[in-house]
Structure formats: C-alpha cells, structure tokens
Predicted model as a PDB file, atoms N, CA, C, CB and O in Angstrom, pLDDT in the B-factor column:
MODEL        1                                                                  
ATOM      1  N   MET A   1      93.046  32.173  53.848  1.00 63.00           N  
ATOM      2  CA  MET A   1      92.917  33.608  53.910  1.00 63.00           C  
ATOM      3  C   MET A   1      91.880  34.061  52.885  1.00 63.00           C  
ATOM      4  CB  MET A   1      94.278  34.292  53.666  1.00 63.00           C  
ATOM      5  O   MET A   1      91.975  33.714  51.708  1.00 63.00           O  
ATOM      6  N   SER A   2      90.903  34.828  53.328  1.00 65.00           N  
ATOM      7  CA  SER A   2      89.827  35.285  52.465  1.00 65.00           C  
ATOM      8  C   SER A   2      90.203  36.605  51.801  1.00 65.00           C  
ATOM      9  CB  SER A   2      88.525  35.436  53.262  1.00 65.00           C  
ATOM     10  O   SER A   2      90.810  37.476  52.425  1.00 65.00           O  
ATOM     11  N   THR A   3      89.841  36.739  50.548  1.00 72.00           N  
ATOM     12  CA  THR A   3      90.101  37.979  49.827  1.00 72.00           C  
ATOM     13  C   THR A   3      88.797  38.676  49.462  1.00 72.00           C  
ATOM     14  CB  THR A   3      90.924  37.704  48.568  1.00 72.00           C  
ATOM     15  O   THR A   3      88.705  39.325  48.420  1.00 72.00           O  
ATOM     16  N   ALA A   4      87.808  38.543  50.306  1.00 69.00           N  
ATOM     17  CA  ALA A   4      86.515  39.180  50.064  1.00 69.00           C  
ATOM     18  C   ALA A   4      86.687  40.695  50.096  1.00 69.00           C  
ATOM     19  CB  ALA A   4      85.461  38.723  51.116  1.00 69.00           C  
ATOM     20  O   ALA A   4      87.392  41.217  50.960  1.00 69.00           O  
ATOM     21  N   PRO A   5      86.054  41.404  49.168  1.00 72.00           N  
ATOM     22  CA  PRO A   5      86.183  42.859  49.151  1.00 72.00           C  
ATOM     23  C   PRO A   5      85.518  43.488  50.376  1.00 72.00           C  
ATOM     24  CB  PRO A   5      85.571  43.432  47.867  1.00 72.00           C  
ATOM     25  O   PRO A   5      84.502  43.000  50.873  1.00 72.00           O  
ATOM     26  N   LEU A   6      86.103  44.557  50.838  1.00 76.00           N  
ATOM     27  CA  LEU A   6      85.535  45.279  51.965  1.00 76.00           C  
ATOM     28  C   LEU A   6      84.289  46.022  51.509  1.00 76.00           C  
ATOM     29  CB  LEU A   6      86.566  46.256  52.573  1.00 76.00           C  
ATOM     30  O   LEU A   6      84.220  46.470  50.365  1.00 76.00           O  
ATOM     31  N   PRO A   7      83.298  46.159  52.394  1.00 78.00           N  
ATOM     32  CA  PRO A   7      82.100  46.921  52.006  1.00 78.00           C  
ATOM     33  C   PRO A   7      82.461  48.388  51.795  1.00 78.00           C  
ATOM     34  CB  PRO A   7      80.986  46.790  53.085  1.00 78.00           C  
ATOM     35  O   PRO A   7      83.353  48.928  52.448  1.00 78.00           O  
ATOM     36  N   LEU A   8      81.757  49.006  50.881  1.00 87.00           N  
ATOM     37  CA  LEU A   8      81.980  50.414  50.599  1.00 87.00           C  
ATOM     38  C   LEU A   8      81.428  51.266  51.741  1.00 87.00           C  
ATOM     39  CB  LEU A   8      81.329  50.811  49.258  1.00 87.00           C  
ATOM     40  O   LEU A   8      80.454  50.870  52.382  1.00 87.00           O  
ATOM     41  N   PRO A   9      82.025  52.418  52.007  1.00 92.00           N  
ATOM     42  CA  PRO A   9      81.525  53.267  53.092  1.00 92.00           C  
ATOM     43  C   PRO A   9      80.110  53.780  52.773  1.00 92.00           C  
ATOM     44  CB  PRO A   9      82.488  54.460  53.329  1.00 92.00           C  
ATOM     45  O   PRO A   9      79.780  54.003  51.609  1.00 92.00           O  
ATOM     46  N   PRO A  10      79.289  53.965  53.796  1.00 95.00           N  
ATOM     47  CA  PRO A  10      77.907  54.408  53.551  1.00 95.00           C  
ATOM     48  C   PRO A  10      77.837  55.863  53.111  1.00 95.00           C  
ATOM     49  CB  PRO A  10      77.065  54.217  54.804  1.00 95.00           C  
ATOM     50  O   PRO A  10      78.725  56.663  53.409  1.00 95.00           O  
ATOM     51  N   LYS A  11      76.792  56.183  52.415  1.00 97.00           N  
ATOM     52  CA  LYS A  11      76.506  57.561  52.024  1.00 97.00           C  
ATOM     53  C   LYS A  11      75.749  58.234  53.162  1.00 97.00           C  
ATOM     54  CB  LYS A  11      75.685  57.618  50.691  1.00 97.00           C  
ATOM     55  O   LYS A  11      75.070  57.569  53.944  1.00 97.00           O  
ATOM     56  N   ASP A  12      75.868  59.551  53.251  1.00 98.00           N  
ATOM     57  CA  ASP A  12      75.293  60.312  54.352  1.00 98.00           C  
ATOM     58  C   ASP A  12      74.045  61.060  53.884  1.00 98.00           C  
ATOM     59  CB  ASP A  12      76.328  61.298  54.927  1.00 98.00           C  
ATOM     60  O   ASP A  12      74.069  61.727  52.850  1.00 98.00           O  
ATOM     61  N   THR A  13      72.955  60.948  54.647  1.00 98.00           N  
ATOM     62  CA  THR A  13      71.708  61.616  54.293  1.00 98.00           C  
ATOM     63  C   THR A  13      71.852  63.129  54.331  1.00 98.00           C  
ATOM     64  CB  THR A  13      70.595  61.180  55.227  1.00 98.00           C  
ATOM     65  O   THR A  13      71.307  63.816  53.467  1.00 98.00           O  
ATOM     66  N   ALA A  14      72.572  63.665  55.312  1.00 98.00           N  
ATOM     67  CA  ALA A  14      72.731  65.119  55.431  1.00 98.00           C  
ATOM     68  C   ALA A  14      73.483  65.680  54.225  1.00 98.00           C  
ATOM     69  CB  ALA A  14      73.474  65.477  56.734  1.00 98.00           C  
ATOM     70  O   ALA A  14      73.102  66.719  53.685  1.00 98.00           O  
ATOM     71  N   ILE A  15      74.538  65.006  53.808  1.00 98.00           N  
ATOM     72  CA  ILE A  15      75.284  65.466  52.632  1.00 98.00           C  
ATOM     73  C   ILE A  15      74.400  65.406  51.396  1.00 98.00           C  
ATOM     74  CB  ILE A  15      76.558  64.615  52.422  1.00 98.00           C  
ATOM     75  O   ILE A  15      74.439  66.303  50.554  1.00 98.00           O  
ATOM     76  N   THR A  16      73.602  64.349  51.289  1.00 98.00           N  
ATOM     77  CA  THR A  16      72.700  64.223  50.152  1.00 98.00           C  
ATOM     78  C   THR A  16      71.702  65.366  50.116  1.00 98.00           C  
ATOM     79  CB  THR A  16      71.967  62.890  50.198  1.00 98.00           C  
ATOM     80  O   THR A  16      71.424  65.908  49.046  1.00 98.00           O  
ATOM     81  N   TYR A  17      71.152  65.747  51.278  1.00 98.00           N  
ATOM     82  CA  TYR A  17      70.212  66.875  51.323  1.00 98.00           C  
ATOM     83  C   TYR A  17      70.899  68.188  50.970  1.00 98.00           C  
ATOM     84  CB  TYR A  17      69.573  66.980  52.711  1.00 98.00           C  
ATOM     85  O   TYR A  17      70.303  69.029  50.297  1.00 98.00           O  
ATOM     86  N   ILE A  18      72.133  68.381  51.408  1.00 98.00           N  
ATOM     87  CA  ILE A  18      72.858  69.609  51.069  1.00 98.00           C  
ATOM     88  C   ILE A  18      73.069  69.687  49.558  1.00 98.00           C  
ATOM     89  CB  ILE A  18      74.223  69.668  51.810  1.00 98.00           C  
ATOM     90  O   ILE A  18      72.837  70.728  48.943  1.00 98.00           O  
ATOM     91  N   LEU A  19      73.508  68.584  48.972  1.00 98.00           N  
ATOM     92  CA  LEU A  19      73.690  68.547  47.520  1.00 98.00           C  
ATOM     93  C   LEU A  19      72.363  68.750  46.800  1.00 98.00           C  
ATOM     94  CB  LEU A  19      74.322  67.216  47.092  1.00 98.00           C  
ATOM     95  O   LEU A  19      72.302  69.443  45.785  1.00 98.00           O  
ATOM     96  N   TRP A  20      71.304  68.147  47.326  1.00 97.00           N  
ATOM     97  CA  TRP A  20      69.974  68.294  46.726  1.00 97.00           C  
ATOM     98  C   TRP A  20      69.544  69.758  46.740  1.00 97.00           C  
ATOM     99  CB  TRP A  20      68.939  67.424  47.475  1.00 97.00           C  
ATOM    100  O   TRP A  20      69.019  70.265  45.749  1.00 97.00           O  
ATOM    101  N   PHE A  21      69.770  70.437  47.872  1.00 97.00           N  
ATOM    102  CA  PHE A  21      69.299  71.815  48.006  1.00 97.00           C  
ATOM    103  C   PHE A  21      70.035  72.760  47.060  1.00 97.00           C  
ATOM    104  CB  PHE A  21      69.466  72.290  49.444  1.00 97.00           C  
ATOM    105  O   PHE A  21      69.409  73.587  46.397  1.00 97.00           O  
ATOM    106  N   PHE A  22      71.358  72.640  46.995  1.00 97.00           N  
ATOM    107  CA  PHE A  22      72.140  73.586  46.218  1.00 97.00           C  
ATOM    108  C   PHE A  22      72.317  73.181  44.751  1.00 97.00           C  
ATOM    109  CB  PHE A  22      73.480  73.753  46.852  1.00 97.00           C  
ATOM    110  O   PHE A  22      72.371  74.045  43.877  1.00 97.00           O  
ATOM    111  N   LEU A  23      72.407  71.894  44.479  1.00 97.00           N  
ATOM    112  CA  LEU A  23      72.706  71.438  43.119  1.00 97.00           C  
ATOM    113  C   LEU A  23      71.735  70.370  42.620  1.00 97.00           C  
ATOM    114  CB  LEU A  23      74.114  70.901  43.060  1.00 97.00           C  
ATOM    115  O   LEU A  23      72.022  69.668  41.651  1.00 97.00           O  
ATOM    116  N   GLY A  24      70.602  70.253  43.277  1.00 95.00           N  
ATOM    117  CA  GLY A  24      69.659  69.184  42.957  1.00 95.00           C  
ATOM    118  C   GLY A  24      69.072  69.249  41.569  1.00 95.00           C  
ATOM    119  O   GLY A  24      68.764  68.210  40.984  1.00 95.00           O  
ATOM    120  N   LEU A  25      68.908  70.444  41.021  1.00 94.00           N  
ATOM    121  CA  LEU A  25      68.363  70.550  39.674  1.00 94.00           C  
ATOM    122  C   LEU A  25      69.312  69.969  38.638  1.00 94.00           C  
ATOM    123  CB  LEU A  25      68.059  71.998  39.344  1.00 94.00           C  
ATOM    124  O   LEU A  25      68.896  69.634  37.529  1.00 94.00           O  
ATOM    125  N   PHE A  26      70.578  69.849  38.992  1.00 96.00           N  
ATOM    126  CA  PHE A  26      71.576  69.267  38.097  1.00 96.00           C  
ATOM    127  C   PHE A  26      71.817  67.787  38.398  1.00 96.00           C  
ATOM    128  CB  PHE A  26      72.886  70.038  38.206  1.00 96.00           C  
ATOM    129  O   PHE A  26      72.625  67.148  37.724  1.00 96.00           O  
ATOM    130  N   GLY A  27      71.132  67.235  39.395  1.00 97.00           N  
ATOM    131  CA  GLY A  27      71.229  65.813  39.712  1.00 97.00           C  
ATOM    132  C   GLY A  27      72.474  65.408  40.471  1.00 97.00           C  
ATOM    133  O   GLY A  27      72.796  64.222  40.535  1.00 97.00           O  
ATOM    134  N   ILE A  28      73.185  66.369  41.049  1.00 97.00           N  
ATOM    135  CA  ILE A  28      74.437  66.065  41.725  1.00 97.00           C  
ATOM    136  C   ILE A  28      74.227  65.093  42.887  1.00 97.00           C  
ATOM    137  CB  ILE A  28      75.084  67.348  42.228  1.00 97.00           C  
ATOM    138  O   ILE A  28      75.084  64.247  43.142  1.00 97.00           O  
ATOM    139  N   HIS A  29      73.113  65.200  43.587  1.00 98.00           N  
ATOM    140  CA  HIS A  29      72.853  64.282  44.699  1.00 98.00           C  
ATOM    141  C   HIS A  29      72.683  62.844  44.205  1.00 98.00           C  
ATOM    142  CB  HIS A  29      71.600  64.722  45.471  1.00 98.00           C  
ATOM    143  O   HIS A  29      73.007  61.906  44.934  1.00 98.00           O  
ATOM    144  N   HIS A  30      72.190  62.654  42.999  1.00 98.00           N  
ATOM    145  CA  HIS A  30      72.082  61.302  42.441  1.00 98.00           C  
ATOM    146  C   HIS A  30      73.451  60.761  42.048  1.00 98.00           C  
ATOM    147  CB  HIS A  30      71.147  61.297  41.222  1.00 98.00           C  
ATOM    148  O   HIS A  30      73.737  59.580  42.248  1.00 98.00           O  
ATOM    149  N   PHE A  31      74.299  61.626  41.488  1.00 98.00           N  
ATOM    150  CA  PHE A  31      75.666  61.203  41.192  1.00 98.00           C  
ATOM    151  C   PHE A  31      76.380  60.804  42.471  1.00 98.00           C  
ATOM    152  CB  PHE A  31      76.441  62.320  40.474  1.00 98.00           C  
ATOM    153  O   PHE A  31      77.110  59.813  42.488  1.00 98.00           O  
ATOM    154  N   TYR A  32      76.177  61.569  43.552  1.00 98.00           N  
ATOM    155  CA  TYR A  32      76.805  61.258  44.844  1.00 98.00           C  
ATOM    156  C   TYR A  32      76.392  59.873  45.333  1.00 98.00           C  
ATOM    157  CB  TYR A  32      76.430  62.320  45.894  1.00 98.00           C  
ATOM    158  O   TYR A  32      77.211  59.135  45.880  1.00 98.00           O  
ATOM    159  N   MET A  33      75.124  59.524  45.136  1.00 97.00           N  
ATOM    160  CA  MET A  33      74.639  58.220  45.583  1.00 97.00           C  
ATOM    161  C   MET A  33      74.993  57.097  44.609  1.00 97.00           C  
ATOM    162  CB  MET A  33      73.140  58.269  45.776  1.00 97.00           C  
ATOM    163  O   MET A  33      74.684  55.935  44.872  1.00 97.00           O  
ATOM    164  N   GLY A  34      75.632  57.426  43.497  1.00 96.00           N  
ATOM    165  CA  GLY A  34      76.028  56.413  42.530  1.00 96.00           C  
ATOM    166  C   GLY A  34      74.970  56.104  41.494  1.00 96.00           C  
ATOM    167  O   GLY A  34      75.088  55.122  40.761  1.00 96.00           O  
ATOM    168  N   LYS A  35      73.947  56.922  41.422  1.00 96.00           N  
ATOM    169  CA  LYS A  35      72.872  56.714  40.448  1.00 96.00           C  
ATOM    170  C   LYS A  35      73.152  57.586  39.224  1.00 96.00           C  
ATOM    171  CB  LYS A  35      71.467  57.050  41.070  1.00 96.00           C  
ATOM    172  O   LYS A  35      72.532  58.633  39.038  1.00 96.00           O  
ATOM    173  N   VAL A  36      74.093  57.139  38.398  1.00 97.00           N  
ATOM    174  CA  VAL A  36      74.572  57.954  37.281  1.00 97.00           C  
ATOM    175  C   VAL A  36      73.477  58.197  36.245  1.00 97.00           C  
ATOM    176  CB  VAL A  36      75.769  57.283  36.618  1.00 97.00           C  
ATOM    177  O   VAL A  36      73.323  59.319  35.761  1.00 97.00           O  
ATOM    178  N   GLY A  37      72.728  57.176  35.907  1.00 97.00           N  
ATOM    179  CA  GLY A  37      71.658  57.338  34.923  1.00 97.00           C  
ATOM    180  C   GLY A  37      70.629  58.357  35.350  1.00 97.00           C  
ATOM    181  O   GLY A  37      70.230  59.212  34.559  1.00 97.00           O  
ATOM    182  N   ARG A  38      70.199  58.275  36.590  1.00 96.00           N  
ATOM    183  CA  ARG A  38      69.225  59.225  37.101  1.00 96.00           C  
ATOM    184  C   ARG A  38      69.839  60.622  37.200  1.00 96.00           C  
ATOM    185  CB  ARG A  38      68.701  58.769  38.472  1.00 96.00           C  
ATOM    186  O   ARG A  38      69.159  61.620  36.964  1.00 96.00           O  
ATOM    187  N   GLY A  39      71.117  60.688  37.548  1.00 97.00           N  
ATOM    188  CA  GLY A  39      71.802  61.974  37.604  1.00 97.00           C  
ATOM    189  C   GLY A  39      71.830  62.652  36.244  1.00 97.00           C  
ATOM    190  O   GLY A  39      71.610  63.858  36.139  1.00 97.00           O  
ATOM    191  N   ILE A  40      72.102  61.872  35.201  1.00 97.00           N  
ATOM    192  CA  ILE A  40      72.107  62.436  33.849  1.00 97.00           C  
ATOM    193  C   ILE A  40      70.711  62.897  33.454  1.00 97.00           C  
ATOM    194  CB  ILE A  40      72.632  61.405  32.834  1.00 97.00           C  
ATOM    195  O   ILE A  40      70.553  63.954  32.844  1.00 97.00           O  
ATOM    196  N   LEU A  41      69.692  62.100  33.802  1.00 97.00           N  
ATOM    197  CA  LEU A  41      68.313  62.490  33.513  1.00 97.00           C  
ATOM    198  C   LEU A  41      67.966  63.815  34.192  1.00 97.00           C  
ATOM    199  CB  LEU A  41      67.339  61.391  33.969  1.00 97.00           C  
ATOM    200  O   LEU A  41      67.375  64.698  33.570  1.00 97.00           O  
ATOM    201  N   TRP A  42      68.333  63.952  35.466  1.00 96.00           N  
ATOM    202  CA  TRP A  42      68.070  65.199  36.207  1.00 96.00           C  
ATOM    203  C   TRP A  42      68.836  66.352  35.560  1.00 96.00           C  
ATOM    204  CB  TRP A  42      68.475  65.053  37.710  1.00 96.00           C  
ATOM    205  O   TRP A  42      68.302  67.453  35.432  1.00 96.00           O  
ATOM    206  N   LEU A  43      70.072  66.109  35.155  1.00 96.00           N  
ATOM    207  CA  LEU A  43      70.909  67.131  34.542  1.00 96.00           C  
ATOM    208  C   LEU A  43      70.286  67.648  33.247  1.00 96.00           C  
ATOM    209  CB  LEU A  43      72.308  66.577  34.271  1.00 96.00           C  
ATOM    210  O   LEU A  43      70.291  68.851  32.985  1.00 96.00           O  
ATOM    211  N   LEU A  44      69.760  66.750  32.456  1.00 97.00           N  
ATOM    212  CA  LEU A  44      69.202  67.133  31.159  1.00 97.00           C  
ATOM    213  C   LEU A  44      67.793  67.724  31.241  1.00 97.00           C  
ATOM    214  CB  LEU A  44      69.182  65.940  30.255  1.00 97.00           C  
ATOM    215  O   LEU A  44      67.370  68.433  30.328  1.00 97.00           O  
ATOM    216  N   THR A  45      67.063  67.441  32.322  1.00 96.00           N  
ATOM    217  CA  THR A  45      65.666  67.894  32.406  1.00 96.00           C  
ATOM    218  C   THR A  45      65.411  68.887  33.538  1.00 96.00           C  
ATOM    219  CB  THR A  45      64.759  66.705  32.583  1.00 96.00           C  
ATOM    220  O   THR A  45      64.262  69.235  33.807  1.00 96.00           O  
ATOM    221  N   GLY A  46      66.473  69.345  34.202  1.00 94.00           N  
ATOM    222  CA  GLY A  46      66.263  70.289  35.303  1.00 94.00           C  
ATOM    223  C   GLY A  46      65.508  69.638  36.448  1.00 94.00           C  
ATOM    224  O   GLY A  46      64.527  70.191  36.946  1.00 94.00           O  
ATOM    225  N   GLY A  47      65.958  68.480  36.861  1.00 93.00           N  
ATOM    226  CA  GLY A  47      65.286  67.784  37.964  1.00 93.00           C  
ATOM    227  C   GLY A  47      63.897  67.311  37.588  1.00 93.00           C  
ATOM    228  O   GLY A  47      62.954  67.401  38.374  1.00 93.00           O  
ATOM    229  N   LEU A  48      63.790  66.801  36.357  1.00 93.00           N  
ATOM    230  CA  LEU A  48      62.484  66.386  35.796  1.00 93.00           C  
ATOM    231  C   LEU A  48      61.481  67.537  35.903  1.00 93.00           C  
ATOM    232  CB  LEU A  48      61.933  65.119  36.537  1.00 93.00           C  
ATOM    233  O   LEU A  48      60.359  67.381  36.385  1.00 93.00           O  
ATOM    234  N   PHE A  49      61.937  68.690  35.435  1.00 95.00           N  
ATOM    235  CA  PHE A  49      61.109  69.885  35.378  1.00 95.00           C  
ATOM    236  C   PHE A  49      60.592  70.295  36.753  1.00 95.00           C  
ATOM    237  CB  PHE A  49      59.947  69.663  34.439  1.00 95.00           C  
ATOM    238  O   PHE A  49      59.434  70.685  36.902  1.00 95.00           O  
ATOM    239  N   LEU A  50      61.464  70.201  37.754  1.00 94.00           N  
ATOM    240  CA  LEU A  50      61.234  70.556  39.161  1.00 94.00           C  
ATOM    241  C   LEU A  50      60.373  69.555  39.923  1.00 94.00           C  
ATOM    242  CB  LEU A  50      60.590  71.904  39.236  1.00 94.00           C  
ATOM    243  O   LEU A  50      60.428  69.517  41.152  1.00 94.00           O  
ATOM    244  N   ILE A  51      59.593  68.756  39.237  1.00 96.00           N  
ATOM    245  CA  ILE A  51      58.716  67.806  39.936  1.00 96.00           C  
ATOM    246  C   ILE A  51      59.551  66.733  40.631  1.00 96.00           C  
ATOM    247  CB  ILE A  51      57.714  67.151  38.947  1.00 96.00           C  
ATOM    248  O   ILE A  51      59.310  66.426  41.799  1.00 96.00           O  
ATOM    249  N   GLY A  52      60.522  66.164  39.936  1.00 96.00           N  
ATOM    250  CA  GLY A  52      61.391  65.153  40.535  1.00 96.00           C  
ATOM    251  C   GLY A  52      62.220  65.715  41.676  1.00 96.00           C  
ATOM    252  O   GLY A  52      62.480  65.028  42.664  1.00 96.00           O  
ATOM    253  N   TRP A  53      62.631  66.965  41.537  1.00 95.00           N  
ATOM    254  CA  TRP A  53      63.406  67.637  42.589  1.00 95.00           C  
ATOM    255  C   TRP A  53      62.579  67.733  43.873  1.00 95.00           C  
ATOM    256  CB  TRP A  53      63.850  69.054  42.125  1.00 95.00           C  
ATOM    257  O   TRP A  53      63.098  67.500  44.964  1.00 95.00           O  
ATOM    258  N   ILE A  54      61.309  68.071  43.745  1.00 96.00           N  
ATOM    259  CA  ILE A  54      60.420  68.169  44.917  1.00 96.00           C  
ATOM    260  C   ILE A  54      60.144  66.784  45.491  1.00 96.00           C  
ATOM    261  CB  ILE A  54      59.086  68.865  44.539  1.00 96.00           C  
ATOM    262  O   ILE A  54      60.127  66.624  46.712  1.00 96.00           O  
ATOM    263  N   VAL A  55      59.929  65.791  44.654  1.00 97.00           N  
ATOM    264  CA  VAL A  55      59.705  64.418  45.129  1.00 97.00           C  
ATOM    265  C   VAL A  55      60.917  63.937  45.914  1.00 97.00           C  
ATOM    266  CB  VAL A  55      59.416  63.461  43.941  1.00 97.00           C  
ATOM    267  O   VAL A  55      60.769  63.257  46.929  1.00 97.00           O  
ATOM    268  N   ASP A  56      62.124  64.287  45.449  1.00 97.00           N  
ATOM    269  CA  ASP A  56      63.337  63.882  46.153  1.00 97.00           C  
ATOM    270  C   ASP A  56      63.381  64.417  47.586  1.00 97.00           C  
ATOM    271  CB  ASP A  56      64.560  64.357  45.391  1.00 97.00           C  
ATOM    272  O   ASP A  56      63.968  63.780  48.459  1.00 97.00           O  
ATOM    273  N   LEU A  57      62.785  65.547  47.834  1.00 97.00           N  
ATOM    274  CA  LEU A  57      62.737  66.107  49.189  1.00 97.00           C  
ATOM    275  C   LEU A  57      62.197  65.077  50.178  1.00 97.00           C  
ATOM    276  CB  LEU A  57      61.865  67.381  49.219  1.00 97.00           C  
ATOM    277  O   LEU A  57      62.675  64.984  51.309  1.00 97.00           O  
ATOM    278  N   PHE A  58      61.214  64.316  49.754  1.00 98.00           N  
ATOM    279  CA  PHE A  58      60.570  63.349  50.639  1.00 98.00           C  
ATOM    280  C   PHE A  58      61.166  61.943  50.537  1.00 98.00           C  
ATOM    281  CB  PHE A  58      59.099  63.290  50.335  1.00 98.00           C  
ATOM    282  O   PHE A  58      60.993  61.136  51.450  1.00 98.00           O  
ATOM    283  N   THR A  59      61.857  61.642  49.453  1.00 98.00           N  
ATOM    284  CA  THR A  59      62.328  60.275  49.244  1.00 98.00           C  
ATOM    285  C   THR A  59      63.824  60.078  49.478  1.00 98.00           C  
ATOM    286  CB  THR A  59      61.997  59.849  47.861  1.00 98.00           C  
ATOM    287  O   THR A  59      64.305  58.946  49.419  1.00 98.00           O  
ATOM    288  N   ILE A  60      64.564  61.140  49.739  1.00 98.00           N  
ATOM    289  CA  ILE A  60      66.018  60.995  49.928  1.00 98.00           C  
ATOM    290  C   ILE A  60      66.362  60.022  51.055  1.00 98.00           C  
ATOM    291  CB  ILE A  60      66.646  62.355  50.220  1.00 98.00           C  
ATOM    292  O   ILE A  60      67.242  59.185  50.853  1.00 98.00           O  
ATOM    293  N   PRO A  61      65.727  60.076  52.228  1.00 98.00           N  
ATOM    294  CA  PRO A  61      66.112  59.114  53.273  1.00 98.00           C  
ATOM    295  C   PRO A  61      65.992  57.655  52.825  1.00 98.00           C  
ATOM    296  CB  PRO A  61      65.256  59.331  54.504  1.00 98.00           C  
ATOM    297  O   PRO A  61      66.881  56.853  53.110  1.00 98.00           O  
ATOM    298  N   SER A  62      64.918  57.301  52.136  1.00 98.00           N  
ATOM    299  CA  SER A  62      64.767  55.915  51.699  1.00 98.00           C  
ATOM    300  C   SER A  62      65.739  55.588  50.572  1.00 98.00           C  
ATOM    301  CB  SER A  62      63.327  55.650  51.246  1.00 98.00           C  
ATOM    302  O   SER A  62      66.216  54.457  50.478  1.00 98.00           O  
ATOM    303  N   GLN A  63      66.039  56.559  49.716  1.00 98.00           N  
ATOM    304  CA  GLN A  63      67.023  56.322  48.658  1.00 98.00           C  
ATOM    305  C   GLN A  63      68.397  56.058  49.247  1.00 98.00           C  
ATOM    306  CB  GLN A  63      67.082  57.516  47.700  1.00 98.00           C  
ATOM    307  O   GLN A  63      69.101  55.157  48.791  1.00 98.00           O  
ATOM    308  N   VAL A  64      68.792  56.830  50.255  1.00 98.00           N  
ATOM    309  CA  VAL A  64      70.100  56.657  50.884  1.00 98.00           C  
ATOM    310  C   VAL A  64      70.159  55.311  51.603  1.00 98.00           C  
ATOM    311  CB  VAL A  64      70.388  57.813  51.873  1.00 98.00           C  
ATOM    312  O   VAL A  64      71.180  54.624  51.547  1.00 98.00           O  
ATOM    313  N   ARG A  65      69.064  54.925  52.285  1.00 98.00           N  
ATOM    314  CA  ARG A  65      69.040  53.610  52.946  1.00 98.00           C  
ATOM    315  C   ARG A  65      69.227  52.485  51.933  1.00 98.00           C  
ATOM    316  CB  ARG A  65      67.715  53.414  53.712  1.00 98.00           C  
ATOM    317  O   ARG A  65      69.967  51.535  52.188  1.00 98.00           O  
ATOM    318  N   ALA A  66      68.563  52.587  50.792  1.00 97.00           N  
ATOM    319  CA  ALA A  66      68.676  51.554  49.765  1.00 97.00           C  
ATOM    320  C   ALA A  66      70.094  51.493  49.202  1.00 97.00           C  
ATOM    321  CB  ALA A  66      67.670  51.813  48.637  1.00 97.00           C  
ATOM    322  O   ALA A  66      70.639  50.406  49.010  1.00 97.00           O  
ATOM    323  N   VAL A  67      70.691  52.646  48.938  1.00 97.00           N  
ATOM    324  CA  VAL A  67      72.063  52.685  48.429  1.00 97.00           C  
ATOM    325  C   VAL A  67      73.020  52.095  49.457  1.00 97.00           C  
ATOM    326  CB  VAL A  67      72.476  54.131  48.076  1.00 97.00           C  
ATOM    327  O   VAL A  67      73.906  51.314  49.109  1.00 97.00           O  
ATOM    328  N   ASN A  68      72.843  52.469  50.722  1.00 96.00           N  
ATOM    329  CA  ASN A  68      73.727  51.956  51.770  1.00 96.00           C  
ATOM    330  C   ASN A  68      73.566  50.453  51.961  1.00 96.00           C  
ATOM    331  CB  ASN A  68      73.455  52.674  53.085  1.00 96.00           C  
ATOM    332  O   ASN A  68      74.544  49.764  52.251  1.00 96.00           O  
ATOM    333  N   ALA A  69      72.352  49.933  51.804  1.00 95.00           N  
ATOM    334  CA  ALA A  69      72.142  48.485  51.916  1.00 95.00           C  
ATOM    335  C   ALA A  69      72.866  47.745  50.795  1.00 95.00           C  
ATOM    336  CB  ALA A  69      70.636  48.154  51.885  1.00 95.00           C  
ATOM    337  O   ALA A  69      73.488  46.708  51.026  1.00 95.00           O  
ATOM    338  N   ARG A  70      72.780  48.285  49.576  1.00 94.00           N  
ATOM    339  CA  ARG A  70      73.492  47.673  48.446  1.00 94.00           C  
ATOM    340  C   ARG A  70      74.997  47.745  48.646  1.00 94.00           C  
ATOM    341  CB  ARG A  70      73.106  48.362  47.129  1.00 94.00           C  
ATOM    342  O   ARG A  70      75.709  46.782  48.360  1.00 94.00           O  
ATOM    343  N   ARG A  71      75.490  48.885  49.139  1.00 92.00           N  
ATOM    344  CA  ARG A  71      76.935  49.034  49.362  1.00 92.00           C  
ATOM    345  C   ARG A  71      77.418  48.090  50.456  1.00 92.00           C  
ATOM    346  CB  ARG A  71      77.277  50.490  49.735  1.00 92.00           C  
ATOM    347  O   ARG A  71      78.515  47.540  50.352  1.00 92.00           O  
ATOM    348  N   ALA A  72      76.626  47.893  51.494  1.00 91.00           N  
ATOM    349  CA  ALA A  72      77.014  46.986  52.589  1.00 91.00           C  
ATOM    350  C   ALA A  72      77.054  45.541  52.098  1.00 91.00           C  
ATOM    351  CB  ALA A  72      76.030  47.117  53.782  1.00 91.00           C  
ATOM    352  O   ALA A  72      77.826  44.725  52.601  1.00 91.00           O  
ATOM    353  N   ALA A  73      76.219  45.236  51.118  1.00 89.00           N  
ATOM    354  CA  ALA A  73      76.184  43.879  50.569  1.00 89.00           C  
ATOM    355  C   ALA A  73      77.281  43.660  49.527  1.00 89.00           C  
ATOM    356  CB  ALA A  73      74.817  43.598  49.948  1.00 89.00           C  
ATOM    357  O   ALA A  73      77.454  42.552  49.020  1.00 89.00           O  
ATOM    358  N   GLY A  74      78.016  44.721  49.216  1.00 83.00           N  
ATOM    359  CA  GLY A  74      79.120  44.588  48.274  1.00 83.00           C  
ATOM    360  C   GLY A  74      78.826  45.028  46.870  1.00 83.00           C  
ATOM    361  O   GLY A  74      79.682  44.906  45.993  1.00 83.00           O  
ATOM    362  N   TYR A  75      77.633  45.538  46.631  1.00 82.00           N  
ATOM    363  CA  TYR A  75      77.278  46.051  45.300  1.00 82.00           C  
ATOM    364  C   TYR A  75      77.603  47.525  45.235  1.00 82.00           C  
ATOM    365  CB  TYR A  75      75.776  45.811  44.981  1.00 82.00           C  
ATOM    366  O   TYR A  75      77.630  48.204  46.261  1.00 82.00           O  
ATOM    367  N   ARG A  76      77.849  48.024  44.047  1.00 72.00           N  
ATOM    368  CA  ARG A  76      78.135  49.449  43.878  1.00 72.00           C  
ATOM    369  C   ARG A  76      76.857  50.151  43.710  1.00 72.00           C  
ATOM    370  CB  ARG A  76      79.059  49.725  42.695  1.00 72.00           C  
ATOM    371  O   ARG A  76      76.840  51.371  43.550  1.00 72.00           O  
TER     372      ARG A  76                                                      
ENDMDL                                                                          
END                                                                             
C-alpha cells in the first residue's frame, strides 16, 4: 500500500486576477499562489511601486501554470 501524498488542488487564474485587481498592491494574489516572499515584498512596496502590479497583469497566467505544475508534482 502506497502512502504517497495526494497532489494539491490547482490554483485558479480567474481568482488570481480578481485578487490582483482588488488587492494586488498588497500582494494578496501572490499569497494566494503560495509565493509568501513575493507577497511580503509587494505588501511593503505597494506592488513594487505599481510597476510590478502592472507586470503581473501580463504574467499571471504563466505564474499560475508554474504554481500548478509544482503543486501537481507534489511541491508546495
């Protein structure tokens, strides 16, 4: 009998965009994706002085894919 851990459920791109739009300057969308360090950085700098917040608009789909790939492989 195998006791391998179950893969974690995937994160949703739509939820990430909603969090980004309303709370993105505080880094909440990064916390949602499990990127605590980046979330703290966004929280302390206002989304890297708005520049990082705007960059996230275009990079969220690839960030979510990367997080979901790691979660499917069993990494947090």
